[in-house]
N, C-alpha and C positions, 0 to 999 in steps of 0.2 A: 315593235321592233324585234326582229329575230336575227340570228347569226348562225354561222357554221352549218350551212346546208349540206345535206347528203344528196348527191346527184346520181340518179339512175337513168343514164341516157337511153338504154335499150327499152325502158318502159316509159320514156318521156316524162319522168317523175322527179320532182325536187322536194325533199322533205327537210324542213328546217330542223336543225339539230339542237337548238337551244333558244332560250329567251333570256338574254344576258342583261337586259335592262331591269334591274331589280327594284324599280320604284314601287310597284304594287306591294311587294313584301316589306320594303323599307318603311312604307307608310304604316302598314299593319303593326310592325314591331314598334314603331314610334308611338302609335295610338295605345298599344298595350302597355308601354312603359309609362305613359301619362296616367292611364287608368289604375295600374298597379301601385304607382307612387301615391295616388289618392287614397287607396286602401290603407297603405302604411301610415299616411298622415292621419287618417281617421282613427286608426288603432292607437297611435302614439297619444292622441288627444284623450282617448279613454283612459290610457295608462296615467296620464297627468292628472286627470280628474280623480283617480283613485288614491293618489298619494298626497292630495292637498289638505287632508284632514276634514273633509266634508262628509255629509250624510251619516254621521255617527262613526266614521272610521278614523283611526289614529293617523296622524301625519306619518308619511313614509311607510305606512302599513306595518308598523312595529309597535309593540306594547310600550317601549321606552324610547320614543323619538328624542333626539338630542344626544342621548348616549349612543344611539345606533343610527346609522344612515339608512338602514332598511332598504327600501326599494327605490331610493333616490337615484342611485348609480345606474340601475337598469333603465330608468326613465331617461337619463342623460344619454345612454347608449342608443336608445330608440330615437331620441330627438336628433342625434348625430346622423344616424342612418337615414332618417327622413330627409334631413337637410342634404345629404349626399344624393339621395334619390331625386331631389329637385334638380340637381345639376345633370344627372343622368337622363332625366325626362326631357331635356331640351332635344328637339327633333334632329336627328342626324340627317334625315332626308332633306333638310333645308340647305344643306351644304353640297358643294360639288367642286371637284378639282379636275381640270382637263388632263387626260392621260392618253397614252398610246399615240404620241406625236400628233395629237389633235383629233384622232379618229373618234375617241370617246370624249365628246365635248360636254356631256351631261352625265355625271356619275351619281348614282342614287345613294351611295353610302349605306347600302343595306347591311353589309357585314358589320359596320360600326353600330348601326341600330340594333343588331342582334346581340353584340357583345355588351352594349349598354343595358339592354333588356335583361340579360343574364345577371348582371350585377344588381339590378333593381329587384329581381326575383330573390336572389341570395339575401339581400338586406331585408326584404319583406318576410322571409322565413324567420329571421332573428327577431324582427319587430313583433310578429305574431306570437313567438315563444315568450317574449317579455310580457305581452298582454295576458297570456294564459297564466303565467306566474303571478302577476298582480291580481288577476281575477280570482284565482284559487286562494290567495292569501286573504283577499277581502272577504270571500265567502266564509272563511274560518272565524272572522270577527263578527259575523252575523249569527253564529250559532247561538241558540238551538234552532233558529229558523232554517228551513230547508228550501231548496229550489225544486225544479221538476225532477221526476225520477231519472230521466236521461242525463241531466246535468249532474245529479248526485252520483250516478254511475261513472261518468267521465272523471269526476273529482276523486272518487274512490280509486279508480285505476291510476290516475295521475299521482296520487299520494304514495303509491307503491314505488314511484321513481324519484319524486321530489318532495321533501318534507316541508312542513310549516316552518317558517323562519322565525326563530325567537330572538336571536342576537345576530350581529353582523357576521357574515360569512362571505367567501369568494363566490359571487353571484355568477361568474362565467361558467363555473361547473354546472350550476343549476340551469342556466340558459341552454347549455349543450345537452343536458339530460332532457330538458323540455322539448328541444328540437327533435331529439330521438323519439320521444313519446309521440309527438305530432306526426312524425313520418311513419310510425308503426301502428298507431291506434286506428281501429276500424270505426269510422264515424259515419257510415252509410245510413241511409233511411231504413234499410232493412234491419240493421242492427238496433236502431232506435226502437223499432216496432216490437222487438223481442223483449224489451225491458218492461 
């Protein structure tokens, strides 16, 4: 379906000016939303596994659980965002409302799919930051064991921004610093090969 043609009568030419049925794009945005929601779901489950007190790690990833909540609250936040993403992952393209006095009888809702996807991506950034915070904390409890040179390099750089957590602190500040770190850190294959 196309609309708004440009007519050139002298050339006997009609060029369609737009393709205003956005179903192909709406479907892609919806599929992306479902896939990215799943990444967040997997990430939050890894976070939950790290705070359960399994594999020789302390509960809530702090040395004195009970006195400290540790990383319990960030896991709550991640779980909340995953749950919100489940709502946003419902496909907007399944909906349609007739508009333009009946001319547009099937509306793809592509704009709604795009705005929902934007919210899923925003939540996913927070969830990924929370996972990095938890993973870095867990690695500290594994010392003197070491990981790969690349992961050790990432952790060294990360610790310049976010310290090891000894006692309860406002985790929102560390989540924000972790997001800044993730947005600015060079994690390309080329940089990994240099290590």
